[in-house]
N, C-alpha and C positions, 0 to 999 in steps of 0.2 A: 739439636734440640736439647733445651737444659734438663737435667733430670730433677725429677718433682721427688720430695723426699716423703717417700709414702711408708707407714708403719703396715708390716705385712700381718695380715693377710689382708687387710681393709684401710683402706686410705679415707683421709677426712674431706670434709664437704670443699674446705678451701683447694685441696689439692684438684677434686674433680671438677673443680671449676674451672682451676688454671688448665687442665688437661684439655675440657672440651672449648675453653677459649683458642688455646693453640688450634687445635684442630678446624674450628669455625675459619679464624684467621689464615691458615693454610687453605682450606678450599677457598676461601673471597678472592686469594691472590691468584691461584689457579684458574679461575674462572676466565675464560673469555668474553669478547664485548658481548658475542651473540648470545652465550650463555647467561650472562647477568641482565640482558634485555629479555628473555624466556623468564628468568626466575622471578623480575623485580618489574613485571610492567604496570602494575597499580603504583609504584612507589615513583616511576617516572611520570604517570601521569599526574598525581596529586603533586609532584615537585615541578612539575610546568606548567599547572595550574596558577599554585601560589608565585610562580615567578612571574606571571602575566602582572599582577602589580606594578613591578618596576617599566610596563611599557607606560602605565600613566606617570611615571617620573620624568623616564626619558621626552615621552611628548610634550610635558609641561616645559622643562628645562630650553630643550630644542626650539620650543615657541615662542618663548620669550625673546632667545638671540634674531630669530628670524623676525618677530615683529617690529624689530629696530630698523629692516628693510623694509617695512610696510608702511605704504604712504598715509592709509587711513589711520594706522594706529600711532605714527608718529604726529600727524595732525590732531588727535586727539590729546595726547598727553605729552607732546613734545614745545619746542618753542620755533619760531620763524628764523631763518638766516636771511642772511642781505640779499642772497642770490635767487629766494624766493625758494626755497626748499624747506623743510621742517627736519628737527633733530632731535631727540632727547637729548638732554646734556649728559656730559660724561659721565659728573657725579650719580645722576639719577640712575643712569645704565649700571653703573655699580651698585647704587643701592638695591635697585629691584631683585637683583641678581642675589645679591649678599642676606637681603632679606630672607628668600627662599633659603640660603644655606642656614642662617642662623636658626630658621624653623627645623630645618632636617637634624641640627646638631641636638636643640633640645629634646625632638623625637627620637631621636637613636638613643640617648641617654636613659628615657623613660620606657621607650620599649625594650630596652635592654632589662630593666627591672622587673617589668610587668610580664616579660615572656617566662623568666626565671622563675617567676613567682605562682602565674597562671598559666603559663604554655603558649604554644606557638598560636594555637587554634583561635582561643579566645583573645588573644593579643591583634592577631590581624583581622579579626572580624570588626573588633572595635574601632581599627585604624580605618577600614573600609567603609564605615558607617559616618564616623567622622569627615571624611573627604567629600561624601555627598552633599554633606551639609556645606564646607567649606568653599566648595567650586560655585556656590550662590553668589559670593562677596566677588570672586572675579568678574563672573559673567554682568553682575549688575553695577560694577563700580563704574564710578560718575568722574574720579577724577584719580590723579596718578596716587593719590595716598591710598584711599582703598584698595588700588591693586597693588601698594604694597603690602597693606594689613593681610588681605587674601594671601598672596605668596608666602607669607610669615605662617599663615595659619595651616596652609596647604603641605607646608614644608614638614612640617610632625605627623603626618601619618607618611609622605614621603620616605621620613627617616626611618620609621619603623618597617616599610616595606625593604629599604636599604639590606639591615641588618637580618631579617626574618628571612627573606627569601635563599640568602646564599648559605646560611647557617642549616634550614630544614633541608637543603639538598646534600648538606655534608652529612646531615644526622641518618638520613633514609638510604643514601648511593652505597653501591659495594665500591670497591677500590676500584673496578674496571669501569662504571658509571660517572664516577665523582668527576673526572674532568669535564665530561660532558654534561651534566646536570648544573655544574657550577657556573660552566661558560656558558650555558643556556641564558643565566641570567642576564650576561652582559649582551647577548640577541635580543632580548627582549627590551635592552635600552635601546640599542639599534633601531630596531622595529619600529619604537615609539618614536623615534628622531623621524625616522622616514615618513612615517604618516604625520607627522607637524608639518614638514615640508611639502608633503606631496598635497595637502589639504589647504595650505597658504598660498600653493601656486594656482590650485582652482579657485580660489576665491581674490587673485589679481584682478580680475575684472570689474568688482564690483565696489562703486564709490563709497557706500554708506557705512556705517557704523557696525552693520553685522559682518564685514568684512573680519573684524578679530572678536565679535561677541561669539559667532557659531565656532570657532577653533576651542571657546571655551566650554561652550554646551555640551560639543563632542564628548567630554571626559565624564557624564554623566553616563555614557554608554558603556565605559568600562566594567564599575565595580556589582552591579546584577549578577553577569554572568561568574564571576570569580567568588561573589558572595556563595552562591549555590554550590560550586565545589570545596569550598573552604568548609561548609555544612556537612558535607561527607570526609573530609580529610581526614584522617586516623592521627593522632597525637605522636610525635615523634617520640619512636622507643629510646632513644638515649635520654632524654628528658624525663622520662616515665622510671628509667633506671636509676637514673640521679635523685629522684624523689621516693626512691625505695618501692616503688609500684611495679614490684616483675612480673607479675599476673597479667596486670593492663600493657607491660611491653610484650608480652608474648601475643595476646588480642592484638595488639597493633602490629606486629611483626605479620601474623597470619593475613592481616586486611590487606597490607604493601606488600605481600608477596603472591605466588600462584602455584608454586609448585614445591616449597620446603615441606621435608616432614617435620614432626614432632620433635624428634631427636636434633634436626638441624636449625630449628628456632631456639632448642634447651641451648644448642652450642651458639648462637648466635647472641642472644642476651647473654649467657656467660662470659663473651668475649667483649660486650659492652660494660659489663659488670667488672671485669677485669680491668679493663682500659682504666674505669672510673676509681677502681681502687689503686692502679698505679700512679694516677695523679694525685688524688687523695692523699696519699705516703708522699709523694715527693713533693706536694705544696698543699698544706689546708688551705679550705676556704674557697670562696666563690665572689668573692667583693672586687670591685674595681681596682682597689687597691693590690691586690693577691695579682693582678696583671702585671704588677711592677716588682714581684720578688722572684728571686731565684731564677731558674730556667726560663720562667714565663714573661720575664723582661726581655729576654733576647727573642721572643716568639710574639710578644707586641711590638719591638721595633722592626722585625720583618715585616709584619701584617701591616702596618703604619706605613713604612718606606714603600710598598708593594703598593698599595693604594694611592701613597701623595705621586708616585712614579706616573700615574696617568693624568695628573695636572703640569706638574712640573716637564714633562715630556716636549709641552709644547701646545698638549690638543684645544685649547683654549683660542691660540690662534692660527692652528690649523683646520681646526672643526666649524669656526664660526664662519665659513665660505661664503656664504650669502652676502653679508654684510661688508666682509674683505672685499670682493670681487665689484660690488658696487661702489667701495672707494677707489677700486682700481680702475675704473671707467665704464663697468658693465651696466646696462641697464637693468631693472627690477625683473623682467621676463626672463633675460639670459642668466642672471644668478641664481634666480630661484631654479630653474632648470638646471642648471649645474649641480646647486645644493639636493636636487631630485638625485641626480646620476650620483653622486658622494654618498645618499644615504643607500644606495642599490649595491655601490661598492662595500660599504661599510657591512651589509648583511651578506654578501658573498665571502668576505673576509672572516666574517665571524664563522659560518658553516664550514670553512675550509679549515677552519682551528679548530675545530672539532676532533678531525681526522690526525693533524699535524701533532694535537697533543698526546695522541696515544705513543707517539714513535718519540717524539723529540721531549726534552727535560725543560721544565718550567723556567729554569736559570737559562738555560742556552737562548729561549725563546725572547726572552727579557733583555740580554745582550745584544743579539742581534737586530730586534727591535729600536733598541735605544740607538744603536749605530746608526741605522739605516735612517730616523728621523732627524739624527743629529746634522746629517750630512746633506737631506733636505731642507731643513732649517737655513742653512748655511748659505744654500743656493737660492732660495727665496730672498736672503737681505740681499745678495747681493744684485740678483735682478730689480730690488726697489731703488737703488740707487739712481738711474736713470730717471726722467719723466714718463709717466705712466703713457704707455701707447698699448693700442689691442694686442700686438703681437706678445709683448712682454705679460700682458694679460692672461692672455690664453696659456702661456709657459706657466704662469705659477700657478693660475688654476689648476692644470696639469701637474704639476707637482704636488699641489694640495690633493689631489685624487690619490695619487702614489703612495702621499703622506697618510691619509686617512687608512688606506686599505693596509699599509704596515700595521699602524697602531691597532685595527682591528682582527689582524692575524695574529699579533703577538701580544701586545701590552693591555689591551682593553678586555679580553678574554681571560688572559692567564692573571691577572690581577685578582680576579674571584678567585678562581682556584687555589690559588697561593693563599689567601688569605684564611679560606673555609680549611683548607689542609691544614696549616701551619699552626694553627689556634687548638691548644687542649682540647678535649670533649667537655672537662667540667666550666671550663673558661670560654667555649668558645663563642657563645652568644655576647658577652661582654668584651672579650678581643676584637669581636667585628664591630662593635660598637664603637670602642675606640679609633679604630684604623680608619672605621668610616667616619668618624668624626676629624682625624686627621685629613683626609681626603678633604671634609669640608672647610675646614679651618685653609688648607693651602687655595682652596676654590674662592675662597674671598678675598685672599690675596690676588690670586689672577682677577678677578672680578675687578679689583681697583686697578692693576695692572694693565689689563688688556683694552679694556674702553678707549683710554686716553692714546694707547698706539694707534687705532684706526680711526677714531672720530677727528674728522676736519675741525672742530671746534678747540680742539684740544692739542695733542703735540704731533698727530697726523704723520706718523712715519710710515705708513702703509706697508709696503713690502719690507723695509729697514728692520720692522719688527722681529724678524726670522732671526737677525743677530740678538735681539736680548732674549730670545727663547732657546735658542742653541746653547748660551750658556748655562741656562738651568737644565738643560737636558744631559749636557755633557755631566753637569753636577750626578744628577741621578745615574747617569752610566757607569761612574769611580764607583759610586756607594753599591750599586748593584754587583760590580764585580768583585767587590771585596768582603762583602755582606750577606748576599742573599744565597740561600744554602739551595739545593737541588731535592725535594720531598716527593719527586715523582715514584710512585709503584709502592708507597709505605703504607702500613697499616696505622692506625691511631696508636695502637700498642707498641709499634716499632719507632713511632716519630717520639713518643714517650720516653724509650729506651736511648733515645738519640741518632737511631737509623744506620745506615751506612756511611762511611767516609765520603764526604762530598769531591766532585770531581776534581778540583785544584789541590786537596790533600792527597787526593790517591797519584796525581802526578808528581809529586814533590816528595811521596814517599815520606811524610808526616802525620803524628796523631790529628785526627779530627777534632776540632772543640765543639761542632755542630750539636746547636742545643745542650751542651752538655752544663748540667749546673754546678756553680761554682762551689768548692769547698767552702765548710763552716768557717769565719776567721778564727783567728787563734793561735797559739804555738803547735808548730806541726813536729816538736821535737827537741831534744835538748840542746840549749845553745853550746857553741866550740869550747868556749871556757869549760862548761861544765862538763860535756864530753870527755874535755881532757881529763879533768878532775876522775870521771867513772874510769878510766882506762888506766891512770896512774893506781888506782886502789886495786885495780884487778891485778895489776902487773905485781904489786905489794902483797898482795894474797897469794900469787903463786910463790914468791920468794919467801914467804912466810909458813905455808905449809907442804911446798916442795913441788918440784915437777911431776912427779909419780902421780901424787894426791890429785895435785890440780887436772893432770890428764885423766884419771880416773872421775873425778868430778864434774868435767866438761860435758856439757852438753849434746857434743858432736857426737858420744856413743850413740851407735846405732840401737834404736829401740823407742818403746813408748817413753816418752818422758814425764817423769809425775813430779819435778818440781817444777816451780815457777820459771817463765823464760828468762833466761839469762844474758841473751843478747838482745841486742836491737833488732825490733821487727820491719821486715822489708817494707818502703811505704807504699800506699794504694799505687800509686802512678807506675809503678815499675810492674806491678802486677799488668797492669792494661799493658805497658809495653809487649812482654812475652805473649801474655794470650792473644795478642794479634798478631805475633809471630805463627805462633800454633795455627790461629784461625787461615792465615795465607799460607803456610807450609805444611801444616801436618793434618787439618781438618778432615783431608780426603783420606786419610791412613788409620784416624782414629775419629770416624764420626758418631762421637758420641755426647756431646758436648756444645751448646748454645751457647758462644762467647760473649756474646752480647748482653744475654739475659744474665748471663752470671756474673758480668761486671756490675751491671745494673744493680742485683742483688747486693754486692758487695760494698757499691758505693754508698747505697741506703743503708744498711744493716752491717757496720763495719764489726759490731760485738758478734755476728752471726759466727761462731766457729767453725761449725761444720763446712759452712760455704767458705770462710777463710783457709780452711784445712785443703778444701778440694782445689782451690784455685792456685795456694802456693805449690800443692805436689804437680800440679799440672805444668807449672814455670819451671819447676825444678827437671821434670821429665824433658821439657821442649830444650831447654839449655843442653842436658846431658846426651838427648838424642842427636840434635844438630850439631854435637861438638863445637858450640860457639865458644868464645874466649872466655865467658865465665865459670865454663866448667872448669877450666884448669885452675884459673888465678882470678880473683877478686876484680870487677871493674866497678870502680867510683863505690866499692864496699858492696856489690853485689855479687852473689855466683848461686849457683845452683845449691851449694850446701845450703845457705843461710834459706832457700826457699824451704829445701827438706827439712830443716830444724822447725820452720815454722809449720810445717805441716804436721809435724808431728805433736807439737806442742798443741796447735789448736784440736787436734783431733782429740788427744787426751782431754780436754778441756771438755768436750761434750760427751765424753764417755761412748768412744766411738763401738767399742764390743759389745754395747748393748742395743746398738741400733743399726737395725737391719734395711738399711735405704740404702738407694741407688747412690748417692754420693759419699757413703762409705766403702762401696764397690769400688768407683773409680779413685777415691785417693788412695787406698791401695794399692789398686791399677796401677797408678802415675807413678807413686812411691817406686812400685817395682821396676819400671822402666828406668827410674833413677839409678838404682842400686845395681841394675845389672850394667848400667853403663860405667859405674865406677868398679866393677869388677867383686863385688861385692856378692858373689853368688848366694851365699847361705841365706842372707838377708832377704835377697830378690827373692829368691824360691818360697822363702817362709811368707813376704807379703803377696805374692799368685796365690799361694796356698790359703792364705786369710780372705784373698779378693774372692777366690770361687768357694769358698765356704760360705760367704755370707750370701753369694748369689744362690747357691743350693738353698740357705736358710728362707731366701726368698722366693723358693722355687721357681726361678728363671729357667731352671733344667726340665721342667714338667710342662707339655704344651696346655694339660689345663688352665695353668696360672693365667694364659694368654685369651681367655676366652670374654672375659668381661670386660676387658680395657677398652677405652677409647683408641682408634686407631691411630693418632700420633704417639700415644703413651706405649701402644703394643709394638708399633716400629720401633721406637728407643729402646725398648727393653729386648727385642728380639738383637737388634745390631751390637747391645751391650753383651747379652750373651753367648754371639757368635763371637766378639772381638775377644774375649776370655777363652773360649773354645779355642780359635788360633793359637794366640797366645801361650796358653798352655802347651799346647800340642808342640811349638817350636819349642818352648823353654827346656820340657821333657825330653825332647829328641837331643838336645843338645848338651845335656848335665844330666842323661842317664837316670831320669825320672820316669815313674810310671802316671800317665794323665788319667784325671778323675772325672771329667766331663767327657759324656756320650753326645753324639748328634741327636736333634731332635727333629719333629716333619714338619717345621714351619720355617721360612727364611723370610727375611727383610723383603718387602715389596720395592720392586724398582720403582721410586716415584716419578712426576711426572718431570721430565727434563733432565731424566736421569742419564741420557746420550750427549748432555752436554760437558766441555772439560771440565775438570775439576769437579763436577757433582760426584759425592761420595759413594753414590748406590751401586754404579755400575762395577767400577772398579772393586769396589769391600766385596760385590757378590762373586766375581770372579777369585776371589782370594779365599772365599768360602769354599765355594767348590774345591779348590786344591786342596784343602785341608780336611773335607768331607770323606776325600777317598785314600786320606792316609790312613792306612790299616794300623792298629793298635801295636800290631808285633814288628811292625816295620820299627816304631818309635821306640820299643824296648829292646832292639834285637841287641843293641850294645850295654842293656843293664841286664842281662841274664844270658846263660849258654844256649845257643842255636842248636837244634840238632842235626846230625851231620847229613840227614836225608830229608828234604822237605815232600811235602804231600802235594800232588799234583795241583790242589786248590791254590796254593801258596803261591807253585810257580805262574800260575794263571793270574793270580793278581800282582805279582811281579810285571808281568809281561804285559797285562792291559794297564797299568802305570806308565810303564815306561810308553806306551803307545801314546796313551793322553797328554802326557808333557811335551812328546814330540810334534804335536795339533800348534796349527799357529794360534794360539786361544788368547794371547796379551795385544792381537790387534784391535784395541777398539778406540772409544772415546775419550780416553783417559789422559788426565795431565802428567805432567812428568814424577811425581812425588807417586802417584798410584802407577803406573808404568813401570819404574824403577823398583818397587814394592814388590811387584808383580813377577819381572825378570829374576830378580837375586832369590825369591823365593823358591820359581821353579829350578834353578841352579841348584839351590843347597837341597830341595827335594831328591834331586838326580844324586847328589854327591850321598845323601841319606841311603839312597835305594843300593847304590853300588857297594856303599859300604856291607848291607843286609846281604846282598848278594854273594860277595865275596867271603861272607863268614860262612857260606854255606857249601858244602863239596859239589850239589849237586846242579847249581847253578848254571844253566845252558844258554846259549845265545842262540838257539836256533829259531827258524822263521817259523811261524804256525803255518799250517798245512791250508792249502788252497781250497777254498770253498767251492761246491758245484750247486746252486740252488735248484729246487723242484723245478723241472719242465713246465712252462706256462700252459703246456696241454693239459697236464695234470694236475695243476694246482687251482686247489679250492679258495676261492673269495666270499668272503662276507660283507656285504655295504650295508649302514644303519645312516638313517637320516635321524636326527635327534633335534627334539622341539626345544626352544629356548625354556629357561625355568628362572622366574625371580632375575636377578643380575648375568646369570651365567648364559652366553648367547650360543653355544654349544654351535650346531651346523647349519644355522639360520641365516648368517651373515652373506657368506659366499656361498652357501648350497653344496659344497663339496661331503660328501658321507664320510664316515669313518670305516675304515678299510680292515679287514682282518685277515691276514694271508696264512692259510691253517698249513702248517708244517712247511714252511718257505723253505728251509733248510733241513737237509737227514740229522737229526739230532744226535747220531751216536758219535760221531767225531766233530762235535760242535763245539768250539770253545769261544771266549770271549773275543781272544786278540784274532782268531781266524775269521769272525764276523767284522770285525774293526777293517782286517785286510780287504775284506771283499768289499766293504763298503767303500773305502779308502780308492779301491780299482775303479768302482765306478764313478766316483767323483761326483755324486749329486748331492750328499750330505758329508758331515764331519761326524765322528763319534767324539762325544764329550764327557761321556760318564758310564760307570757300571755301577748300578744299585738296586735297589727294590723300587717301589711306589710309595710314595707317600700316602699314611692313611687319612688324611685330610683333603677334602674336595678343593681341586685348584687347576685353573686352566693358564695359557701363554696366550698374550696378546701381539708379539713381535716375530711371533716366527710358528711353523708347523713343526711336527715333532714325528720322528721314525722311531718304534721302539721295539730292538728286537731280543726276545727272550732267550736267554745264553744259558739258565740254569733254574729246574723247579718249574713248580704248576701253581696258579694262584688264579683266584677269582679275583676281577677287577671290576667298577662300577664307573659308569660315562653317564654324563650327563646331570650328576647330581642326585645324592641318595632319596630326595625328596620329590624329584621329579617324576611325574606319573608315565612320560614316556622314557626314562631312563633305559641304558643298557647294561644288562649284567653278563659277563663272556667270563668262562674258564678257557685261560690259556696256560702254555705250555712249552717246553725247550723246542726252539727252532721257530716258533710262531713270528709272526713280524705284524704292529699294528701300524698304520698311519692313522694318524690324528691332524686333523685339520685346526687350525689357531681356533680358540674359543673353545673346545669343545672339552669339559669339564671332565677329570679322574681322580679317581683315588683307589688304595687296596684295600679291598674286602676281607680278603682270607689268604694267607699263604698254606698250599698245600703239600709244598715239599718236604720230603720223608725228614726225620731228624739227623743230622750227621752229613748231611749233603751242602750243607752252608748256605742254604737258605735261598730263597726267591730271587733271581737276579735279570737283568735287563741291560743292553747297552742303549744308551740314550744317543741321537742324533738329530742332527738339524740341518737345515741346508746353508750352502757355505757362507760365510760371512754374516749370517744372524747370529745374536744373541737373544736367550730366550729370559721372561721374567717370569714373577710368580702373581696372579690375581686369583682373589678367592669369590669373586661374585659381591664385594662388599660397596657399599656407597663411596664414591668417589674415585672410581675406576670406568665412569661411565665413557671420559674422552678415548681410554685404552681402547675399551670395545668398540667404538666408532672406527680407530684407525685399523680394525683388521679388515675392514672391507677393502683397503688398497694393496694388502700383501699377494704377492705373487705365487701363482699355482708349479707347482712341478713342471718342470720341462722336460725332465724324463724321468723314469722310474728309479726309485732310490737301490730297490735290488736288482730290478733286470735292465737299466740302461735306457734304450731306444725305444722298447717295447714292455709292457705291462700293464696292471690293472689301474694305475694312479693315472694312466694318458686317458683312460674311458670314460672318467664320470664328468 
C-alpha cells in the first residue's frame, strides 16, 4: 500500500479521504458475490428496473426484421413479385432499419449531454414519456414513409436507454456485481427479441392488418411499470459526487444498500471522490472532445471497438434467422418456430454468461467467441454453394443456433461489461455514447450490406453470405487479440492507475502499456551533441582544479546533497522498470509500498521531490539487494549509484529533516539497504538510525498512535514498524550495536488470501515471530562483555529459542523469496545464539527434565461458555468451552523447555513462542490455542473487556488454558514478583496450523465465518488419548 504523507500527529482531510478510499476499495474487492447481493439488494433492483428499457429496443429491432418474413406486413408496405409473393425492396429494408439507427445516434448524443447536466433519473423519465407518444406514429402508420418517421423518432429514446442503463449499472454496482448487472442489459435485449418472435408467431394465423399493428401496440405496456420504478430510483452516487453533492451521494448510497454502516458509506463516497479526483487530475474536462485526449483516447477506442465487434462478428447475418431460413426454403411457420427456439437459446446463453464472467476474463471470452463464430460463418458459406435443399437448410439453421448461442455466451453480454468498465467515471456517459454511436454507425453499414445478401430481388447470396461476414469477423478477431485488454476484477481507481499487466504482457515479460497515458511531447533530455559538450566541459573542470578537488566536490560523497544536482537525473521509464522488479521479487519481503500508486503519482507529479526521492531510493535498494549487473557497472548509463544520488538530491530539496512522514521513513530505510549492500556500513547505520528516529517521531513505536487510524492505514504503519524492528535487530546484531525499538502489542492482521503464494502477510508475520523472541541481550552479546556465569533465566531463554528454531515453522504457503528469507534468517539466528552460548562458560546442552503432568483423577478443570460480543464470536460458533487446567504441571521443576519437550512427546500441538499475553483483546480465526503458564502469575480477560459475559481468571505457573478459535483474550495485570522475569507462557497450536490476529473489527466477518469449519482436537494436548478436551 502506498504510504500516505501524513504530518504527525494529525493528517489532512485529503489524506483521510485517500485512506478511506483505499479501505473501501479493498473491502469491495474482497466481497464475495453473495455478500455483494446481500449488501446491495436495492441497487440490484433499481438497476434491473432501469435495464428493462432495453427490452423495448430489442423488441422493436427484432420486430422490424421479423416483419420482413410476415406476409401481412409485406403486403401492406412491399411490392409484388413475379411469382406472386410480396417483398419490401432491399433499399427500403435498409432504409427502415437505418432510420432507427439514425434516431438512436441522435438520442445517444442528446442523452449524454442531458444526463451529465440533469442526472439519470430525469433523463430516463423524459425518454419514457416521449416513447409513449412516438409509438402512436408506428401504430397508425398508413404507408412506409410514416413507418420510417416513426422509427426515427422512436430511435431517440431508445438511444438514451442504450447509454443510461449500462452506465447506471456500472455506477451503483460493486466490483463483484458489475459484470452481472451490465450483462443483464444484454439479457433484456434478448428477452425483447424473444418476445417479438413469440408474439409474431402467435399472430401468423391472422390475415388482417392487426397481425402487424398488435405487436406495435404491445409496446405501450412497457413504459408505465418502468416509470413507476424510476420515480423511486435514487440518483447515481457517482453523478452526485461529480457535481459536488456529497451529502446527497451519501443519502443515495443509504437507499441503494441494506447493511452499510455510516463509516462504510463515508468510505464508499471517499472512494468515488478519490476516483473522480484521479481522473480530474489526469485529464480535466468532461466534454466529448476529452474522450479523445490522453489516456481517454485509448479507452474510447476500446469501448467503440468492443461494441462494433457485436456488429462485425456477423450477428446481422446469423441473428436474422427467420428471413434467412425463408430464403433457404422454409415456410413461414417453420422459420418463426426456429426463430423462437433461437430466442430461447440466446436467453439461456446470456444466463450462463453470468456465471462464466465470474471466472473467465473479458478478453478471453472475446477471443474464444470470435474464433467460434468465424468458423461457423465459414461453414455456412460452404453450405450455401449447392442449390438449396431441406437437409442443407436444417444444417445451416442448426449452425445458426450454435452461432447465436456462442454470441450470447461471449460477445453479446461481455460487450456491455467491457464498455461500462473501461470508461473513466467522469467520462463514462459520454464514452458509452460514443461507443454506442460507433455501434449504430456499424449497424447502418450492416443494414445496407445484409439485405441485398438475402433479398431475392438483389444479390440473393443466401448462405454464401457467410463468406462476406466471416471476413469482417476475422478483422475483429485480429483487433481484439492485439488491442483488447483485461479489465476483470479492477476497481475504477485501479483502472485509472493502469491496472496490472495484461495477459500477453505477462507472458512476454515486457512492460505493459495498458491504458498508460502518453508523456507530454517535447525534448526528453539534451541532444547527443549537447551532452558531449557537457562531458567535455566537466572533464576540463577536473583538469583545471585537479582530481583531488574534483573528487571532494563530486556529488558521489555519501551524505545529504546541498548543491544542485550535477549529474543527469534517471529517466522516469527506468523508475518503472526497477519498481516492477521490486513488485515481482521483493514486495513480499518488504510489503510497505504500493508500486502502481507510487508510479502513478510519479508520472503525474514529476516535480514532487518527496515521491521522486522514495522511488529513487527504492530502485537503488532493488538493484543492490538483488545484485543486478547495474550494481557494479552502469548499464546504458543506469546504476544503483545514480538512483542513490537522485534519492539524496531530491529528499534534500523537500527538506526531509523537517518532514515526519512515512515517505521520509521509507526513503531513509531503502537508502540504508543500498549502502549496506555497498559495504558502507557507517553510512548504512546512520540511515537506519535516521529511519528509526523519524518513526519514533511519528510515534509508530507507541500502540496508542494506531487507535484512530483507518484499517488500511493502520495495517500499513504496523507493517512499516515491524519491518524497521526486524531490520534494526538484524543490523545491530551484525555490527555490534544496541537496538532502540522494542516490540509493541499489535501485529499486522493477516489479510484475506494471506495463505496464497506470494502474499506478504503470512511470510512477513512469520518473520516477525522469529524476531520478537530474539532477546536484546543475545543481540548485544558481542557488543559487551558477557558474565562468566549466566542466570538460570538466561539459560532457559537460550534453550527455548533453540527449541523454537528446531520446529518446522517455515512450511507454509510462501513464495520463494519469503521462504529463502525465513530459512536464511533462522540459520543466522542459530549462529548468533551459538556465538552467545560459546561466550559463556556456563552453557550446557543438557536436555530438559521430563515432566509428569498432574494425574487426571486429581486435576481440577474449569469450563466457561462465553457469549459473543460485537464482532468477537467467543465460544458461540463451535460451542466448545474455554478450558482451564488448574496446576496441570507441578510448578517446582517446571521450565519452558520441559513444557515444550512434553508437548512434543504428546504430539498434538507445536510450541511456537514464549511470551506474555498482549494487552489488547484479540482472537484467532485459523486455529485453536493451548497456553501453558511457565512463569509468574497474572489476571487474564476472556471474551472482551466490555462483554457483560466476560470471564476474568487468575492463572499461575503450571496452569494450562485451551482456547477455542474465536475466543477473545488479553492480559489485564501481571502479578509476578519483581526480579522473576515477568509473566510468561508457552504458546502452542495444532500441528500444521498457522495463527492469525483478529481484533473484532469490521472487515473480519469472513474470517469469523471460517471458524465453523475448524476441526476439534482428536487427542488431549497434555494427556494424549484421554483428557478434558475430549469430554466437551
